[in-house]
ZATORZA-27525 format. One record per residue (C-alpha): y negated, x, z. Coordinates in steps of 0.02 Angstrom, whole numbers, padded with zeros to 5 digits, always signed. Layout:
BEGIN
YXZ
...
//
This chain:
BEGIN
-00706-04274-00712
-00528-04234-00766
-00399-04274-00894
-00209-04276-00911
-00100-04233-01056
+00007-04383-01012
-00111-04509-00936
+00016-04629-00865
+00129-04496-00794
-00018-04407-00718
-00092-04564-00643
+00071-04592-00551
+00065-04415-00484
-00118-04432-00440
-00082-04563-00306
+00043-04492-00182
+00068-04612-00038
-00044-04550+00101
+00047-04629+00247
+00224-04617+00182
+00318-04485+00286
+00426-04359+00199
+00607-04337+00247
+00623-04178+00350
+00762-04115+00235
+00638-04109+00091
+00544-03969+00179
+00697-03856+00189
+00716-03708+00073
+00862-03702-00046
+01000-03621+00056
+01183-03582+00028
+01306-03694+00115
+01347-03640+00292
+01193-03548+00354
+01025-03631+00322
+00937-03469+00367
+00994-03382+00208
+00908-03415+00041
+00992-03428-00129
+00840-03422-00242
+00819-03297-00383
+00655-03228-00447
+00675-03323-00610
+00700-03486-00515
+00540-03458-00417
+00439-03411-00571
+00502-03562-00666
+00447-03686-00532
+00275-03697-00611
+00144-03603-00710
-00034-03649-00665
-00186-03599-00767
-00359-03585-00688
-00503-03577-00812
-00691-03581-00791
-00780-03733-00862
-00963-03728-00918
-01083-03710-00773
-01174-03864-00710
-01345-03834-00639
-01399-03926-00484
-01577-03932-00419
-01565-03759-00342
-01393-03682-00367
-01268-03665-00506
-01098-03735-00460
-00942-03655-00531
-00799-03772-00573
-00623-03733-00628
-00501-03824-00739
-00332-03815-00652
-00185-03854-00767
-00007-03872-00704
+00138-03855-00824
+00253-03943-00701
+00145-04097-00674
+00076-04095-00853
-00099-04124-00786
-00269-04042-00788
-00396-04074-00651
-00567-04004-00605
-00582-03912-00441
-00723-03826-00349
-00701-03673-00238
-00723-03782-00082
-00576-03890-00140
-00469-03734-00135
-00537-03695+00040
-00486-03866+00110
-00316-03854+00024
-00291-03682+00102
-00340-03747+00275
-00219-03894+00263
-00077-03779+00209
-00107-03668+00361
-00115-03820+00474
+00047-03893+00407
+00141-03729+00380
+00078-03607+00513
+00240-03506+00507
+00243-03478+00319
+00158-03355+00200
-00003-03441+00148
-00094-03323+00027
-00275-03285+00068
-00417-03352-00038
-00546-03238-00120
-00713-03231-00028
-00853-03354-00059
-01016-03278-00121
-01165-03389-00093
-01301-03305-00195
-01307-03180-00336
-01132-03213-00401
-01126-03116-00564
-01002-03143-00705
-00890-03002-00646
-00875-03079-00472
-00844-03254-00544
-00707-03188-00660
-00628-03088-00518
-00626-03244-00408
-00552-03349-00548
-00409-03225-00565
-00382-03225-00376
-00379-03416-00369
-00252-03418-00509
-00140-03296-00414
-00160-03400-00255
-00113-03567-00332
+00036-03493-00427
+00106-03411-00269
+00087-03577-00178
+00163-03679-00322
+00316-03565-00323
+00342-03557-00135
+00494-03666-00094
+00426-03776+00048
+00251-03787-00027
+00316-03831-00201
+00401-03989-00136
+00259-04045-00023
+00140-04188-00062
-00010-04075-00026
+00025-03972-00182
+00064-04127-00284
-00102-04205-00239
-00204-04046-00267
-00133-04020-00441
-00136-04200-00500
-00263-04306-00404
-00405-04351-00522
-00525-04432-00398
-00686-04355-00335
-00637-04356-00149
-00490-04236-00158
-00543-04148+00003
-00533-04309+00106
-00366-04354+00026
-00295-04183+00074
-00352-04205+00254
-00278-04381+00262
-00108-04314+00209
-00102-04195+00357
-00184-04305+00487
-00061-04364+00618
+00092-04292+00529
+00119-04134+00631
+00162-03960+00570
+00327-03898+00500
+00398-03872+00675
+00380-04060+00705
+00446-04116+00535
+00591-03994+00510
+00756-04060+00579
+00817-03882+00616
+00665-03826+00716
+00747-03851+00887
+00907-03766+00827
+00825-03614+00748
+00884-03497+00887
+01066-03537+00846
+01048-03467+00669
+00953-03309+00712
+01044-03142+00728
+01051-03068+00902
+00943-02920+00851
+00808-03026+00768
+00667-02934+00858
+00729-02766+00796
+00752-02836+00620
+00577-02908+00624
+00502-02741+00675
+00600-02647+00541
+00555-02773+00405
+00373-02768+00453
+00369-02578+00441
+00460-02578+00273
+00344-02707+00196
+00193-02615+00264
+00253-02458+00173
+00289-02557+00013
+00114-02631+00022
+00033-02461+00040
+00128-02391-00110
+00090-02542-00220
-00092-02534-00169
-00100-02356-00237
-00005-02406-00394
-00129-02547-00424
-00276-02428-00406
-00200-02306-00531
-00160-02447-00652
-00340-02506-00641
-00401-02331-00680
-00284-02316-00829
-00342-02484-00900
-00523-02437-00867
-00501-02270-00956
-00432-02360-01109
-00588-02469-01115
-00701-02317-01086
-00607-02227-01224
-00644-02373-01340
-00829-02358-01303
-00827-02171-01337
-00732-02192-01501
-00855-02325-01559
-01005-02214-01519
-00919-02064-01599
-00897-02162-01761
-01076-02226-01757
-01142-02049-01736
-01040-01990-01885
-01110-02134-01986
-01287-02093-01930
-01260-01912-01980
-01198-01966-02151
-01348-02082-02173
-01477-01949-02130
-01617-01947-02261
-01704-01789-02205
-01749-01687-02362
-01644-01531-02389
-01744-01369-02369
-01763-01265-02528
-01677-01115-02450
-01519-01221-02429
-01517-01276-02612
-01364-01171-02650
-01261-01284-02537
-01347-01447-02588
-01191-01521-02665
-01084-01479-02512
-01200-01567-02390
-01212-01720-02502
-01022-01732-02513
-01005-01713-02326
-01133-01849-02290
-01048-01970-02408
-00880-01942-02321
-00950-01953-02145
-01038-02117-02180
-00874-02210-02212
-00780-02150-02057
-00862-02271-01937
-00747-02412-01997
-00590-02320-01940
-00668-02268-01775
-00721-02449-01743
-00540-02500-01776
-00479-02366-01655
-00602-02430-01525
-00538-02607-01549
-00357-02550-01524
-00406-02457-01365
-00494-02613-01296
-00341-02719-01335
-00230-02597-01241
-00347-02593-01091
-00358-02783-01083
-00170-02800-01102
-00142-02681-00957
-00267-02777-00852
-00178-02941-00884
+00004-02887-00887
+00005-02741-00764
-00145-02746-00647
-00138-02936-00621
+00049-02933-00583
+00021-02793-00459
-00120-02895-00380
-00005-03047-00371
+00128-02948-00278
-00004-02870-00164
-00070-03045-00123
+00106-03096-00075
+00133-02940+00032
-00036-02966+00117
+00011-03146+00158
+00168-03079+00244
+00064-02956+00345
-00054-03098+00393
+00096-03204+00445
+00160-03066+00558
-00009-03058+00643
-00013-03247+00665
+00159-03237+00746
+00105-03104+00870
-00069-03170+00907
-00020-03352+00896
+00144-03424+00958
+00204-03264+01043
+00039-03241+01135
+00034-03425+01185
+00213-03411+01249
+00167-03262+01357
+00013-03352+01424
+00119-03505+01466
+00243-03397+01560
+00102-03315+01657
+00027-03485+01700
+00198-03546+01757
+00219-03394+01868
+00050-03426+01951
+00097-03608+01982
+00260-03558+02065
+00165-03442+02180
+00045-03583+02224
+00194-03696+02259
+00273-03570+02375
+00107-03545+02464
+00082-03734+02483
+00257-03755+02555
+00232-03616+02681
+00062-03686+02734
+00131-03864+02752
-00003-03942+02643
-00021-04130+02613
+00130-04208+02523
+00017-04277+02386
-00049-04104+02345
+00127-04035+02339
+00185-04178+02226
+00038-04148+02106
+00081-03964+02099
+00265-04005+02068
+00214-04122+01926
+00106-03985+01848
+00249-03862+01861
+00367-03983+01772
+00236-04006+01635
+00218-03819+01620
+00407-03797+01611
+00411-03921+01466
+00269-03827+01383
+00364-03664+01402
+00520-03741+01326
+00417-03801+01177
+00337-03630+01160
+00506-03546+01163
+00570-03664+01028
+00415-03631+00923
+00436-03444+00947
+00615-03451+00883
+00565-03565+00740
+00425-03444+00695
+00554-03303+00690
+00668-03415+00587
+00530-03442+00459
+00484-03257+00463
+00665-03215+00421
+00659-03330+00270
+00488-03266+00215
+00557-03088+00225
+00697-03142+00109
+00567-03214-00011
+00478-03046-00016
+00641-02963-00065
+00673-03097-00197
+00504-03050-00273
+00541-02862-00271
+00623-02863-00445
+00449-02907-00509
+00428-02717-00503
+00536-02700-00658
+00431-02832-00747
+00274-02734-00706
+00346-02567-00761
+00413-02646-00920
+00243-02719-00961
+00161-02550-00929
+00284-02454-01039
+00274-02582-01180
+00084-02579-01173
+00083-02390-01188
+00209-02389-01330
+00121-02526-01427
-00052-02455-01398
-00006-02278-01450
+00092-02343-01600
-00055-02446-01665
-00182-02308-01635
-00068-02179-01714
-00059-02286-01871
-00250-02291-01883
-00263-02103-01853
-00137-02071-01992
-00235-02185-02109
-00393-02091-02065
-00323-01917-02097
-00321-01925-02290
-00504-01978-02291
-00550-01812-02213
-00488-01711-02363
-00651-01736-02458
-00742-01652-02315
-00658-01487-02359
-00653-01492-02549
-00762-01352-02617
-00782-01276-02444
-00700-01104-02436
-00569-01167-02561
-00483-01273-02427
-00418-01433-02510
-00355-01511-02347
-00417-01510-02167
-00343-01371-02060
-00228-01430-01921
-00306-01307-01800
-00436-01167-01809
-00359-01007-01883
-00326-00884-01745
-00464-00755-01727
-00595-00853-01827
-00691-00899-01669
-00745-00788-01527
-00695-00629-01625
-00800-00474-01634
//
């Protein structure tokens, strides 16, 4: 089902020890000495962690449905494996289970029936963005989950992924700093969180609009290619017209024959122009639109993380506090009413359990904020990707216009024969002489 470029090396990677615990330190992000909250990564360091390709493999037909498979190739692990969409789903679920306080990018939707080629290609691109963001995320990149997903060559990858997470606990349990997270957080962490969330929401909205415009620009280039191709074909058809010339037009017989001969040969240049326009559109899709989509996926994962923080650990903490308050009221009422000692002892035991639960919730809340602080830093580390995107866009425009300008200039001399013998004009006019049209 899969192959490796280096069979022995890959076979070693393909069998990560399922029950061997990882040292908690291995989950920590690269931080400068002194404060573990602060990150020292650069964008280039993140991008160089791995480059993963996701390609469609020929469809295999089952009894009723066609199943789409992907060849996933990791430059870091020097392996290629076959994965189905459901393998990505389980991998995504295990990441969320193990790293609930980190940015886990969303997967593209699953479409059960009627998946056309455009949808399948769009999903392939989205899966490629997903796995590259995961492979370059500091804690994920060093975790055995990623290693297994990118290198395990067996057919039961989903069960293996579940086994790795079963009984291990999430990052709060495995990270040695989880109970000390509050000590590293700034005093105004809540205000910083609110400000960062608003800033990243604004950045997301702007990049969303930029992506839409970039898509339109790339689409126009491809539409322009289609128009140029049809334009050239119509010129060729005009030049190939075999309709007999009427006798009353015999005086200009030679002119029309010369024009037809010249028009017939222009389709080659227009086909070349169309090809250049398609190349430019495709390049902008790959180098501009896809990079914008990658950054948008990252920003969306941050927004999702903020929602998980508020609806998850923060909400659970508030519920635990409310439950604790109700228990204290019951305790006071039981004391006043002189209830049986056993009932009071049971209530006291429940209150102690709830106090412990509240302490754990508080620690998780601070650890969630700790992770959010680091994930916010990661977003800002990725921000220079903007210059990469703009550079790719500018280069695409320069290269595209340069190549098309060359073809236009090569086409121009071929138009001269269209004007020879016509009103004594040996070369094509650059623009209509003023007053020739629309004059009385």
